[in-house]
C-alpha positions in Angstrom: 43.0 -63.1 -50.2 45.3 -65.7 -48.6 48.5 -64.4 -47.0 51.5 -65.9 -48.7 54.2 -64.2 -46.5 55.1 -67.0 -44.1 56.0 -70.6 -43.8 54.5 -72.9 -41.2 56.9 -73.2 -38.2 57.1 -77.0 -38.4 58.2 -76.8 -42.1 61.0 -74.3 -41.2 62.1 -76.6 -38.4 62.2 -79.5 -40.9 64.3 -77.6 -43.3 66.8 -76.5 -40.5 66.9 -80.1 -39.2 67.7 -81.4 -42.7 70.4 -78.9 -43.2 72.1 -79.2 -39.7 71.8 -82.9 -38.8 75.3 -84.3 -38.5 76.3 -87.7 -39.9 76.1 -90.1 -37.0 78.7 -92.7 -38.0 81.4 -93.3 -40.6 80.4 -95.7 -43.4 81.7 -99.2 -42.8 81.8 -100.4 -46.4 82.5 -99.0 -49.8 78.9 -99.3 -50.8 77.9 -97.3 -47.8 80.6 -94.7 -48.5 79.0 -93.8 -51.9 77.2 -90.4 -51.6 73.4 -90.3 -51.6 72.3 -89.9 -55.2 69.5 -87.4 -54.6 70.4 -85.1 -51.7 67.3 -83.1 -50.6 67.6 -79.3 -50.8 65.4 -77.0 -48.8 62.6 -76.7 -51.4 62.5 -80.5 -51.7 62.4 -80.9 -47.9 59.5 -78.5 -47.7 57.6 -80.4 -50.4 58.1 -83.7 -48.7 57.1 -82.3 -45.3 54.1 -80.6 -46.9 53.1 -83.9 -48.5 53.1 -85.7 -45.1 51.0 -83.0 -43.5 48.6 -82.9 -46.4 48.0 -86.6 -46.2 46.0 -86.0 -43.0 43.9 -83.2 -44.5 40.5 -83.3 -46.3 40.2 -84.1 -50.0 39.9 -81.0 -52.2 39.8 -82.8 -55.6 38.5 -86.3 -56.6 38.2 -87.5 -60.1 36.3 -90.8 -60.4 36.7 -93.0 -63.5 37.0 -89.9 -65.6 36.9 -90.8 -69.3 36.9 -88.8 -72.6 36.4 -90.4 -75.9 36.7 -88.7 -79.4 35.2 -91.1 -81.9 37.6 -94.1 -81.8 40.2 -92.3 -79.7 40.2 -92.7 -75.9 42.0 -89.5 -74.8 41.5 -90.2 -71.1 40.6 -93.7 -69.7 39.1 -94.0 -66.2 41.3 -91.4 -64.6 41.0 -91.5 -60.8 43.2 -89.0 -59.0 43.0 -87.1 -55.7 44.4 -83.9 -54.3 44.2 -82.9 -50.6 44.2 -79.5 -48.9 47.6 -78.0 -49.0 49.0 -80.4 -51.6 51.0 -79.7 -54.8 50.3 -82.3 -57.4 52.3 -82.6 -60.6 50.8 -84.3 -63.7 53.4 -85.6 -66.2 53.3 -87.6 -69.3 54.6 -87.7 -72.9 53.1 -85.4 -75.6 49.5 -86.6 -76.4 49.3 -88.6 -73.2 46.0 -87.0 -72.1 47.2 -84.5 -69.5 45.5 -81.4 -71.1 42.3 -83.4 -71.6 42.3 -84.5 -68.0 43.0 -81.0 -66.6 40.3 -79.4 -68.8 37.7 -81.9 -67.6 38.7 -81.1 -63.9 38.4 -77.4 -64.4 35.0 -77.6 -66.1 36.1 -76.7 -69.7 35.8 -80.1 -71.4 32.8 -82.3 -70.6 33.8 -85.9 -69.8 32.2 -88.8 -71.7 31.8 -90.5 -68.3 33.0 -90.2 -64.7 32.8 -87.5 -62.0 34.8 -84.6 -60.8 34.3 -83.4 -57.2 35.9 -80.2 -55.8 35.2 -80.5 -52.1 31.7 -81.8 -52.2 30.7 -79.9 -55.4 30.2 -81.9 -58.6 31.9 -79.8 -61.3 29.6 -81.1 -64.1 26.4 -80.8 -62.1 27.0 -77.4 -60.4 29.4 -75.6 -62.6 29.0 -72.1 -61.2 29.6 -73.2 -57.7 32.6 -75.3 -58.7 34.2 -72.5 -60.7 34.1 -70.3 -57.6 36.4 -72.9 -56.0 38.7 -73.3 -59.0 41.3 -71.1 -60.5 42.2 -72.4 -64.0 45.0 -71.7 -66.5 44.2 -73.8 -69.6 46.5 -74.8 -72.4 46.6 -72.2 -75.2 44.5 -69.8 -73.3 43.1 -67.0 -75.4 43.0 -63.7 -73.5 40.9 -60.6 -74.2 44.1 -59.0 -75.2 42.8 -55.6 -76.3 42.0 -54.9 -72.7 44.8 -53.5 -70.5 46.2 -55.7 -67.8 44.2 -53.8 -65.2 41.0 -54.2 -67.1 41.6 -57.9 -67.6 42.2 -58.4 -63.9 39.1 -56.4 -63.1 37.0 -58.5 -65.6 38.3 -61.7 -64.0 37.4 -60.5 -60.5 34.0 -59.1 -61.3 33.2 -62.3 -63.2 33.8 -64.2 -59.9 31.4 -61.8 -58.1 34.0 -59.7 -56.3 33.2 -56.1 -55.5 35.2 -53.4 -57.3 37.2 -52.3 -54.2 38.3 -55.9 -53.5 39.2 -56.4 -57.1 41.3 -53.3 -57.2 43.2 -54.2 -54.0 43.8 -57.8 -55.1 44.8 -56.7 -58.6 47.5 -54.4 -57.1 48.8 -57.2 -54.9 48.9 -59.7 -57.8 50.6 -57.2 -60.2 53.3 -56.5 -57.6 53.8 -60.2 -56.8 54.1 -61.1 -60.5 56.2 -58.1 -61.4 53.6 -56.6 -63.7 52.8 -53.3 -61.9 54.5 -51.3 -64.6 52.5 -53.0 -67.4 48.9 -52.8 -66.1 48.1 -49.7 -68.1 49.1 -51.3 -71.4 47.0 -53.5 -73.7 47.7 -57.2 -73.0 48.4 -57.7 -76.7 51.6 -55.7 -76.3 52.8 -58.1 -73.5 55.5 -60.7 -74.2 54.4 -64.4 -74.2 55.8 -64.8 -70.7 54.0 -61.7 -69.4 50.7 -62.9 -70.9 51.2 -66.2 -69.1 51.7 -64.3 -65.8 48.7 -62.1 -66.2 46.6 -65.1 -67.0 47.9 -66.8 -63.8 47.1 -63.7 -61.8 43.5 -63.8 -63.2 43.1 -67.4 -62.1 44.1 -66.4 -58.5 42.2 -63.2 -58.0 39.1 -64.8 -56.4 41.3 -66.8 -53.9 40.3 -70.2 -55.1 40.8 -73.4 -53.1 42.2 -75.3 -56.1 44.5 -74.1 -58.9 44.4 -76.2 -62.1 47.4 -75.2 -64.2 48.4 -76.5 -67.6 52.0 -75.8 -68.3 52.2 -72.6 -66.2 55.9 -72.1 -66.8 55.9 -72.4 -70.5 57.5 -69.3 -72.1 58.4 -67.8 -68.7 62.0 -66.8 -68.2 64.1 -68.4 -65.4 63.9 -65.5 -63.0 60.1 -65.1 -63.4 59.8 -68.9 -63.1 61.5 -68.8 -59.7 59.1 -66.0 -58.7 56.0 -67.9 -59.9 57.2 -71.0 -58.1 57.5 -69.1 -54.8 54.0 -67.7 -55.2 52.6 -71.1 -55.8 54.5 -72.7 -52.9 53.2 -70.0 -50.6 49.6 -70.5 -51.9 49.9 -74.2 -51.0 51.6 -73.6 -47.7 48.6 -71.3 -46.8 46.2 -74.1 -47.4 45.5 -73.9 -51.2 46.0 -76.9 -53.5 47.6 -77.0 -56.9 47.3 -79.5 -59.7 49.9 -78.7 -62.4 51.1 -80.2 -65.6 54.7 -79.6 -66.7 57.3 -81.2 -69.0 60.0 -80.1 -66.5 60.5 -83.2 -64.4 63.2 -81.5 -62.4 60.7 -78.8 -61.4 58.0 -81.4 -60.5 60.5 -83.3 -58.4 61.6 -80.1 -56.6 58.3 -78.5 -55.8 55.6 -81.1 -55.8 54.7 -83.5 -53.0 52.7 -85.9 -55.2 52.9 -86.8 -58.9 50.6 -88.5 -61.4 52.1 -90.2 -64.5 49.7 -90.5 -67.5 50.5 -92.4 -70.7 48.2 -93.1 -73.6 45.2 -91.9 -71.6 45.9 -94.1 -68.5 47.3 -93.3 -65.1 50.3 -95.7 -64.9 51.7 -94.4 -61.6 50.7 -92.0 -58.8 51.6 -91.2 -55.3 54.2 -89.3 -53.4 57.1 -88.1 -55.5 59.5 -90.4 -53.6 57.3 -93.4 -54.0 56.8 -92.9 -57.7 60.5 -92.3 -58.5 61.4 -95.4 -56.5 65.0 -94.5 -55.7 65.7 -93.0 -59.2 65.5 -89.5 -60.4 62.0 -88.7 -61.6 63.3 -88.3 -65.1 64.8 -91.8 -65.1 61.6 -93.3 -63.6 59.5 -91.5 -66.1 61.6 -92.8 -69.0 61.3 -96.3 -67.7 57.5 -96.1 -67.1 56.7 -94.7 -70.5 59.5 -96.5 -72.4 60.8 -93.1 -73.6 64.4 -94.2 -73.3 64.5 -96.4 -76.4 66.7 -95.0 -79.2 64.7 -93.7 -82.1 65.0 -95.9 -85.1 64.5 -95.3 -88.8 67.0 -92.5 -89.2 69.9 -94.6 -90.3 70.0 -92.6 -93.5 70.9 -89.5 -91.5 74.0 -91.0 -89.8 77.2 -90.5 -91.8 75.5 -88.5 -94.5 78.5 -86.1 -94.5 81.2 -88.8 -94.5 83.8 -88.0 -97.1 84.2 -90.5 -99.9 
């Protein structure tokens, strides 16, 4: 299993340089005197430096003109995205935009109408078993075998991927400790909270040390402390050479931890690239609202306004 206990020395140096670099000159105009709107914090600096490094690395994921049609509904329309080794890619979009459809086609769970998905040089829809050995998947609304204990579920996930029992046991212990689940492994998964079930499912997706994690809303139902812990685990996975493609409705999280972002709306990719390129000087939330026209005031509720006015 990958070691997640270090940062690359050049990334640490970049963080220190960002924190310690003095201001060279005093601003000469009032415009220049205004503070920078988005000041990088260490996690953001690491993400940006990681993105620069990843841009020179091999492609881990390619989707080529990926399309999914349900009758007259085009859920995904010619989706072409890439992820490189050591990259953290965020997929964002309004509800019903096609994010889950796209991620499920990438992970081999939903057959596309047309197009290709390559993980490394393996075609996901031509050699599914080989592709699934390279992918760790956390689908939307995942159903777990929840009458198993946490330990049994992790063992099942590892054996399913062809790992021997000794390796499975060792990795299960490591993952349980990393996710704070060591005290719950002997209990049936059906007794877990929603957040704990999300964490055991994520641990199952990582037990075979995949090259690529495809995660659909991995932070949904997870409390803030656990979310910070999961974020750290995923960042270390990426820093050790793994790649993550993750959907989330938390644009702040995407802006903080991802180095690339893909914006999907009505089944189409309407923007993609580095986080800084896509947000174009705005916050990602502002840019998202502008791209998807989500900033328009809802109309048609005039009857609600003033309904409690006294006569």
